[in-house]
Structures are given as structure tokens and as C-alpha cells.
C-alpha positions as CSV (number, residue, x, y, z in Angstrom):
1,M,17.8,-13.9,-11.6
2,S,18.8,-12.6,-8.2
3,I,20.6,-9.5,-7.0
4,A,22.2,-9.1,-3.5
5,L,21.9,-5.6,-2.1
6,T,24.0,-6.0,1.1
7,G,25.1,-2.7,2.6
8,L,23.5,-0.5,-0.1
9,N,21.0,2.2,0.4
10,P,18.4,3.0,-2.3
11,P,17.6,4.7,-4.6
12,L,19.9,2.5,-6.7
13,R,20.3,2.3,-10.4
14,I,21.4,-1.0,-11.8
15,L,22.5,-1.2,-15.4
16,P,23.4,-4.4,-17.2
17,D,27.1,-4.7,-18.1
18,D,26.2,-6.0,-21.6
19,P,23.7,-3.7,-23.4
20,D,22.8,-6.7,-25.6
21,A,21.7,-8.6,-22.5
22,L,18.9,-6.3,-21.2
23,V,16.7,-7.5,-18.5
24,S,13.5,-8.8,-20.0
25,V,10.1,-7.8,-18.7
26,A,9.5,-11.4,-17.6
27,D,12.8,-11.4,-15.7
28,F,12.0,-8.1,-14.1
29,W,8.6,-9.4,-12.8
30,R,10.3,-12.5,-11.6
31,L,13.0,-10.5,-9.8
32,S,10.3,-8.3,-8.3
33,A,8.4,-11.4,-7.0
34,E,11.6,-12.7,-5.4
35,N,12.2,-9.4,-3.6
36,P,8.7,-8.3,-2.5
37,G,10.1,-5.8,0.0
38,L,11.7,-3.7,-2.7
39,R,9.9,-1.0,-4.8
40,M,11.4,-1.4,-8.3
41,E,10.9,0.0,-11.8
42,L,12.4,-1.2,-15.1
43,H,13.4,1.4,-17.7
44,A,13.4,0.7,-21.4
45,N,17.3,0.9,-21.5
46,G,17.4,-2.1,-19.1
47,E,18.1,0.1,-16.0
48,I,16.4,-1.2,-12.8
49,L,15.6,1.6,-10.3
50,I,15.2,0.6,-6.7
51,M,13.4,3.3,-4.8
52,T,13.3,4.5,-1.3
53,P,10.3,3.6,0.9
54,T,7.7,6.3,1.2
55,Q,8.0,8.7,4.1
56,R,5.0,9.2,6.4
57,T,3.9,12.5,5.0
58,T,4.2,11.4,1.4
59,G,2.4,8.1,2.3
60,F,-0.5,10.1,3.8
61,F,-0.8,12.4,0.8
62,G,-0.6,9.4,-1.6
63,S,-3.3,7.5,0.3
64,D,-5.5,10.6,0.2
65,I,-5.0,11.0,-3.6
66,T,-5.6,7.3,-4.3
67,G,-8.7,7.3,-2.0
68,Q,-10.2,10.2,-3.8
69,L,-9.5,8.7,-7.2
70,R,-10.9,5.3,-6.1
71,N,-14.1,6.8,-4.6
72,W,-14.7,8.8,-7.8
73,A,-14.0,5.7,-10.0
74,V,-16.6,3.6,-8.1
75,Q,-19.2,6.3,-8.4
76,D,-18.4,7.0,-12.1
77,G,-18.3,3.4,-13.1
78,R,-16.3,3.8,-16.3
79,G,-13.0,2.4,-15.1
80,Y,-10.8,1.3,-12.3
81,A,-8.3,3.1,-9.9
82,C,-4.9,1.6,-9.1
83,D,-2.5,2.5,-6.2
84,S,1.2,3.1,-6.1
85,S,2.1,-0.6,-5.8
86,T,0.8,-1.2,-9.4
87,G,3.4,-1.8,-12.1
88,F,2.4,-1.2,-15.7
89,T,4.3,-2.9,-18.5
90,L,4.5,-0.2,-21.1
91,P,4.8,-0.4,-24.9
92,D,8.5,0.7,-24.8
93,G,9.4,-2.3,-22.6
94,S,9.6,-0.4,-19.3
95,V,7.7,-1.2,-16.1
96,L,6.7,1.9,-14.2
97,S,4.6,2.5,-11.1
98,P,2.6,5.7,-10.8
99,D,1.4,6.9,-7.4
100,A,-2.2,6.6,-8.6
101,A,-3.7,5.6,-12.0
102,W,-7.0,5.1,-13.7
103,I,-7.8,2.6,-16.4
104,D,-10.8,2.5,-18.7
105,S,-12.9,-0.6,-18.2
106,S,-12.5,-1.6,-21.9
107,K,-8.8,-2.4,-21.1
108,W,-9.5,-4.4,-17.9
109,H,-9.0,-8.1,-18.2
110,P,-9.1,-9.6,-14.7
111,G,-8.1,-13.2,-14.1
112,K,-5.5,-13.5,-16.9
113,E,-2.3,-14.9,-15.2
114,D,0.1,-13.3,-17.7
115,D,-1.7,-10.0,-18.0
116,Y,1.2,-8.2,-16.3
117,L,3.4,-9.1,-19.3
118,T,1.0,-7.5,-21.8
119,P,1.9,-3.8,-22.6
120,M,-0.8,-1.5,-21.4
121,S,-0.8,2.2,-20.5
122,P,-3.1,3.7,-18.0
123,D,-5.5,6.4,-19.2
124,F,-4.7,8.8,-16.4
125,V,-1.7,9.0,-14.1
126,I,-0.9,11.0,-10.9
127,E,2.6,11.3,-9.6
128,L,3.3,12.8,-6.2
129,R,6.6,14.4,-5.7
130,S,8.2,13.7,-2.3
131,K,11.0,15.8,-0.7
132,N,13.6,13.2,-1.9
133,D,12.5,13.3,-5.6
134,R,14.5,15.6,-7.9
135,L,12.1,17.7,-9.9
136,A,13.9,17.1,-13.2
137,E,13.6,13.3,-12.6
138,S,9.9,13.6,-11.8
139,R,9.3,15.6,-14.9
140,R,11.3,13.1,-17.0
141,K,9.0,10.3,-15.7
142,M,6.0,12.4,-16.7
143,Q,7.3,12.6,-20.3
144,L,7.8,8.8,-20.3
145,W,4.1,8.3,-19.4
146,L,3.1,10.5,-22.3
147,A,5.6,8.8,-24.7
148,N,3.9,5.5,-23.8
149,G,0.4,6.7,-24.7
150,V,-1.0,8.1,-21.5
151,P,-3.4,10.9,-22.5
152,L,-3.4,12.8,-19.2
153,A,-1.0,13.0,-16.3
154,W,-0.6,15.2,-13.3
155,L,2.5,15.9,-11.2
156,I,1.6,17.1,-7.8
157,D,4.2,18.9,-5.8
158,P,3.2,19.7,-2.2
159,E,6.4,21.6,-1.5
160,R,5.7,24.1,-4.3
161,K,1.9,23.7,-4.0
162,T,1.7,23.1,-7.8
163,V,0.0,20.7,-10.1
164,E,1.7,20.3,-13.5
165,I,-0.7,18.9,-16.2
166,Y,0.8,16.9,-19.0
167,R,-1.0,16.3,-22.3
168,P,0.4,14.8,-25.5
169,G,1.6,17.4,-27.9
170,K,0.9,20.3,-25.6
171,A,3.0,22.5,-23.4
172,V,2.9,21.6,-19.7
173,E,0.3,23.6,-17.8
174,E,1.3,24.6,-14.3
175,Q,-1.4,25.5,-11.7
176,D,-0.2,27.2,-8.5
177,G,-2.0,27.0,-5.2
178,N,-5.3,25.9,-6.5
179,T,-7.5,24.2,-3.9
180,A,-8.5,21.5,-6.4
181,A,-7.5,19.9,-9.7
182,Y,-10.2,19.1,-12.2
183,G,-10.2,16.0,-14.5
184,E,-10.8,16.2,-18.2
185,G,-10.8,13.8,-21.1
186,P,-10.7,10.2,-19.8
187,V,-11.4,11.3,-16.2
188,G,-13.8,14.2,-16.9
189,G,-15.8,14.8,-13.8
190,F,-13.0,13.8,-11.4
191,V,-12.1,16.5,-8.8
192,L,-9.1,16.1,-6.6
193,E,-9.3,18.2,-3.5
194,L,-5.9,19.5,-2.5
195,G,-6.5,21.2,0.8
196,R,-5.1,18.4,3.0
197,I,-2.1,17.9,0.7
198,W,-1.2,21.6,0.7
199,G,-1.5,21.6,4.5
């Protein structure tokens, strides 16, 4: 499968003409491998989303968040941190990439060549809203994470200086202007310092 994108500017949404011929997870990963310069996600309805590159400020914030999560994960020793280039094949057939994620070591199976085809949800997700991201779309993605079994997810919005905390079966908790966000459940003990992100 190949898609030509001449003269088009992302973000792009590509839907199959025939709803009975949805893009398979294997086809999506093959398409992604054939186009390594594109940041793509596959939604359960067969829609492929091609995203814009990260802007400098958002890239710095994302790097800071991933670095803090990785450093904590190494010290904590219970699991592994992943960055924004990681795609997770989820139980609903979608492939989504969080800005940062943590996986319990009991789920970790390094070395399996087809591991990316096996559905697996992270145990903790952080999404970072950039200036180009619509808030409603960011919130919709957070609900997709929960629907696919993620027990804890944070939406960090530097522009509003808020952290929205998502937990299954509970109302979204919004924290305004806090200097840090505190992990719980699967990432109990993790503290994300927000000072450099709030600016």
C-alpha cells in the first residue's frame, strides 16, 4: 500500500472509500515503514491521520516530559518509558502515539519481531497539547486511551497551564497552575515538574 501526498499539507485525514475495506493494522505499519518521515496514527474506523511536525517549543516541552518520565522509570525499576515516536496497537484496532507513556515490565516482550501487531495498552499516558491542537480533539484522544484500557492519562496544556487527569469511570479532574503533577496507581511516586513547561 502506498499513498502519494504531493502538494498537501498535514494534518490530513484519509478515510477508505469502501468501509468494508478498512486498512489493517499490518498494512498501516507497512505504510508507516514506507514513509518514515510522516507521523501517522490509525483510528479504529480506518481513518489514517497524518500529523504536523512538532514545533520547537512543543518539542522542548515534550523532551522535558519524556526525560522526567524516563529518569523516574529507571530509578523506580517497575517499567519502561516510551517517547512520542512509539505507536501502540490498541485493542480496538487503532494505532495511537502518545507524547509519553509508561508500560509495566510484566507487559514488556523485547525481541519479538511481530510485537507491534499485538494489541497492548500503556499503563500511563501523557499527551501534550500544542498550539495547533484543538482542545476537543485532544480530549477525544484521551477518551480513546481510556476506552482501550489505559488506567491513568494526563493531558498537559501549556497555554492554559492546566493538567487534565483522566481515570476510567471518573469525571476528568482539572488542575490549574500547579507547579507539579503527581503520579498515582501504576505510576505512584512519579512527580512531573511543570515549571519549565509553564514558562
